[in-house]
C-alpha positions as CSV (number, residue, x, y, z in Angstrom):
1,M,19.7,-162.0,120.2
2,W,19.6,-164.1,117.0
3,Y,16.2,-164.3,115.5
4,K,14.4,-165.9,112.6
5,L,11.5,-164.4,110.7
6,Q,8.5,-166.7,111.0
7,M,6.0,-164.9,108.8
8,K,6.1,-164.6,105.1
9,T,6.3,-160.9,104.0
10,I,3.6,-159.7,101.7
11,L,4.1,-156.7,99.4
12,N,1.1,-154.6,100.3
13,P,0.7,-150.8,99.7
14,I,2.4,-150.0,103.0
15,I,5.5,-152.1,102.1
16,L,5.5,-150.7,98.6
17,F,5.5,-147.2,100.0
18,C,8.5,-148.1,102.1
19,F,10.4,-149.4,99.1
20,L,10.1,-145.9,97.6
21,S,10.7,-143.9,100.8
22,T,13.8,-143.4,102.9
23,S,11.8,-142.7,106.0
24,C,10.9,-146.4,106.6
25,W,14.4,-147.9,106.4
26,S,17.9,-146.8,107.2
27,L,21.4,-148.3,106.8
28,P,22.2,-149.9,110.2
29,T,25.2,-148.5,112.1
30,E,26.1,-152.0,113.2
31,Y,25.1,-155.5,112.3
32,S,26.5,-159.0,111.9
33,A,25.2,-161.6,109.3
34,I,26.0,-165.2,108.6
35,Y,25.6,-166.9,105.2
36,N,25.8,-170.4,103.9
37,V,28.2,-170.5,101.0
38,K,28.5,-172.6,97.9
39,L,31.7,-172.2,95.8
40,K,31.4,-174.6,92.9
41,Q,31.5,-178.0,94.7
42,A,32.8,-176.7,98.0
43,G,30.8,-175.5,101.0
44,G,31.5,-172.8,103.5
45,V,30.2,-170.0,105.8
46,L,30.6,-166.3,105.3
47,K,30.5,-164.0,108.3
48,T,30.1,-160.2,107.9
49,Q,30.2,-157.5,110.5
50,L,29.7,-153.8,110.4
51,R,30.7,-151.7,113.4
52,K,30.7,-147.9,114.1
53,N,33.1,-146.0,116.3
54,G,32.4,-142.3,116.3
55,N,32.2,-141.2,112.6
56,T,34.2,-144.2,111.4
57,Y,32.8,-147.5,110.3
58,S,34.6,-150.9,110.1
59,F,33.5,-153.7,107.9
60,E,34.8,-157.3,108.0
61,L,34.1,-160.4,106.0
62,M,35.4,-163.8,107.0
63,T,34.9,-167.0,104.9
64,E,35.7,-170.4,106.3
65,P,35.3,-173.9,104.9
66,T,32.7,-176.3,106.2
67,G,31.9,-180.0,105.8
68,F,34.2,-182.1,103.6
69,W,35.8,-178.9,102.3
70,K,37.0,-178.2,105.9
71,V,38.6,-181.7,106.1
72,I,40.8,-181.0,103.1
73,T,41.2,-177.2,103.4
74,K,42.3,-175.3,106.5
75,G,42.3,-171.6,107.2
76,S,40.1,-168.7,106.2
77,V,39.8,-165.6,104.1
78,I,39.5,-162.3,106.0
79,E,38.9,-158.9,104.5
80,R,38.6,-155.7,106.5
81,S,38.1,-152.0,105.7
82,T,37.4,-148.8,107.6
83,F,35.5,-145.9,106.0
84,A,33.3,-142.8,106.7
85,I,30.3,-141.4,105.0
86,E,30.8,-137.9,103.4
87,D,28.2,-136.4,101.2
88,D,26.6,-139.8,100.4
89,Q,30.0,-141.2,99.4
90,L,31.5,-144.0,101.4
91,K,35.2,-142.9,101.8
92,T,37.5,-145.9,102.3
93,Y,40.4,-145.3,104.6
94,D,42.1,-148.7,104.4
95,Y,41.8,-152.3,103.3
96,E,43.4,-155.6,104.5
97,L,43.3,-159.1,103.2
98,I,44.6,-162.3,105.0
99,D,44.0,-165.5,103.0
100,T,45.2,-168.6,104.8
101,I,43.1,-171.1,102.8
102,R,45.7,-171.2,100.0
103,K,48.9,-173.3,100.4
104,K,50.9,-170.1,100.6
105,T,49.3,-167.4,102.7
106,R,48.3,-164.3,100.7
107,E,48.2,-160.9,102.4
108,S,47.5,-157.4,101.3
109,K,47.3,-154.0,103.1
110,S,46.6,-150.6,101.7
111,V,45.9,-147.1,102.9
112,F,43.7,-144.6,101.1
113,D,45.3,-141.3,101.7
114,W,42.7,-138.7,100.6
115,N,44.9,-135.7,101.7
116,N,47.6,-136.7,99.3
117,S,45.4,-138.5,96.8
118,M,47.4,-141.7,96.9
119,I,46.8,-145.4,97.7
120,T,49.9,-147.0,99.2
121,G,50.6,-150.5,100.5
122,Y,51.3,-154.0,99.2
123,Y,49.7,-157.0,97.6
124,K,51.7,-160.2,98.3
125,D,55.3,-159.0,97.4
126,R,54.1,-156.2,95.1
127,E,54.1,-152.6,96.1
128,I,51.0,-150.5,95.7
129,N,51.5,-146.9,94.8
130,I,48.4,-145.6,92.9
131,A,46.8,-142.2,92.4
132,L,43.6,-142.0,94.4
133,E,40.6,-140.7,92.4
134,D,37.1,-139.8,93.4
135,N,34.6,-142.7,93.7
136,T,37.3,-145.1,94.6
137,L,36.3,-147.8,97.1
138,S,37.8,-151.0,98.5
139,R,36.1,-154.1,97.1
140,I,34.1,-154.9,100.2
141,V,32.9,-151.3,100.8
142,L,31.3,-151.4,97.4
143,Q,28.5,-153.6,98.8
144,L,27.8,-151.0,101.5
145,Q,27.9,-148.1,99.0
146,I,25.2,-149.9,97.0
147,M,23.1,-150.4,100.1
148,H,23.5,-146.8,101.1
149,N,22.5,-145.7,97.6
150,Q,19.3,-147.8,97.6
151,E,18.4,-146.4,101.1
152,N,18.8,-142.8,100.0
153,L,17.3,-143.2,96.5
154,I,20.7,-142.4,94.9
155,D,21.4,-143.8,91.4
156,S,24.5,-146.0,91.6
157,T,27.2,-145.0,89.2
158,D,30.6,-146.3,88.1
159,Y,33.2,-146.8,90.8
160,L,36.9,-147.6,90.9
161,I,37.8,-150.6,93.0
162,L,41.2,-151.5,94.4
163,D,41.6,-155.1,93.1
164,K,44.9,-156.7,94.2
165,D,47.4,-153.9,93.2
166,T,45.4,-152.1,90.4
167,L,42.3,-150.0,90.1
168,K,39.4,-151.5,88.1
169,K,36.3,-149.7,86.8
170,I,33.1,-151.2,88.2
171,T,29.7,-150.6,86.5
172,V,26.6,-150.9,88.8
173,F,23.6,-151.7,86.8
174,P,20.1,-150.3,87.5
175,Q,17.9,-152.4,89.8
176,E,16.6,-155.3,87.9
177,F,13.3,-156.0,89.7
178,I,11.5,-156.3,93.0
179,T,10.8,-159.9,93.7
180,E,10.1,-162.3,96.6
181,T,13.2,-164.3,97.6
182,S,13.5,-167.2,100.0
183,V,16.7,-168.0,102.0
184,P,17.2,-170.0,105.2
185,F,16.6,-166.8,107.2
186,G,13.1,-166.2,105.7
187,T,11.2,-164.9,102.7
188,F,11.5,-161.2,101.8
189,Q,10.8,-158.8,99.1
190,T,14.1,-157.9,97.5
191,I,15.7,-155.6,95.0
192,K,18.3,-157.2,92.8
193,I,21.4,-155.1,92.0
194,S,24.3,-156.4,89.9
195,H,27.8,-155.0,89.1
196,Q,30.6,-156.0,86.9
197,S,34.3,-155.1,86.4
198,E,35.4,-153.7,83.1
199,N,36.5,-156.4,80.7
200,S,35.3,-159.2,83.1
201,E,32.8,-161.9,82.5
202,R,32.0,-162.2,86.2
203,L,28.7,-160.7,87.2
204,N,28.1,-160.1,90.9
205,S,24.6,-159.7,92.2
206,L,23.0,-158.7,95.5
207,W,19.5,-159.3,96.6
208,L,18.8,-156.4,99.0
209,A,15.9,-156.6,101.5
210,P,14.6,-153.1,102.4
211,E,12.9,-154.4,105.5
212,L,16.3,-155.6,106.7
213,N,17.9,-152.2,106.1
214,F,18.9,-153.2,102.6
215,I,21.2,-155.9,103.9
216,P,21.7,-158.5,101.2
217,I,19.9,-161.8,101.9
218,K,21.6,-163.4,98.9
219,I,24.9,-162.8,97.1
220,S,26.0,-164.5,93.9
221,Q,28.7,-164.5,91.2
222,S,28.1,-165.9,87.7
223,V,30.1,-166.3,84.5
224,K,28.1,-166.5,81.3
225,G,24.9,-167.2,83.2
226,K,26.4,-170.1,85.3
227,I,26.6,-169.5,89.0
228,N,30.0,-170.3,90.6
229,F,29.4,-168.6,94.0
230,E,26.3,-168.2,96.1
231,A,25.7,-167.1,99.7
232,N,22.3,-167.3,101.4
233,L,21.5,-165.5,104.7
234,T,21.0,-167.8,107.7
235,Q,21.4,-165.4,110.7
236,L,21.3,-161.7,111.3
237,K,21.9,-159.6,114.4
238,Y,21.6,-155.8,114.9
């Protein structure tokens, strides 16, 4: 059942204790969330879903245009990954991209073979054949790794992310602050965490809400301080 928070959350000593304790909150095994999206002048909706089957999780993101953008742009962008949690590390098994918003459909599939320490697959018409190193994640599993780290009071570190057909080093910066953040879904105390690719001007930020199992209620990307992408939570289902 979809629900909305009606009461404003106040950071009292009990809530503060829960921010600092793993006993109050836990990473959900399953959830689905919907966000309103602003991409420069365009509007859209982002749908995310986490599922669990045995010891394996699957995570999917789907972005679709809305409003005037939907009139001039068809299709969607879908990203999927499966992974498991081993010793506090999210171990990516595979990644898939299907982008039908562009004039020419863009697809990518890759397999993370931990037994042979290789990533194999393709991005568009380019073959992927890369040595697999520790702390390597798919780009969408990175968000869940950061959530998991916050839940378990683990310091986030540098990660390697498969981006198109190459690995990129990602630096996760220490939490910036605890603040009250309002989105269409409600008002929550949040922890802001940012990360950035090496040699990139794009800064990606997550506003994690501990009382919502560290699910981000706001996601943004900025370049030189100017926001070019923002997503705000509108619906959440466990």
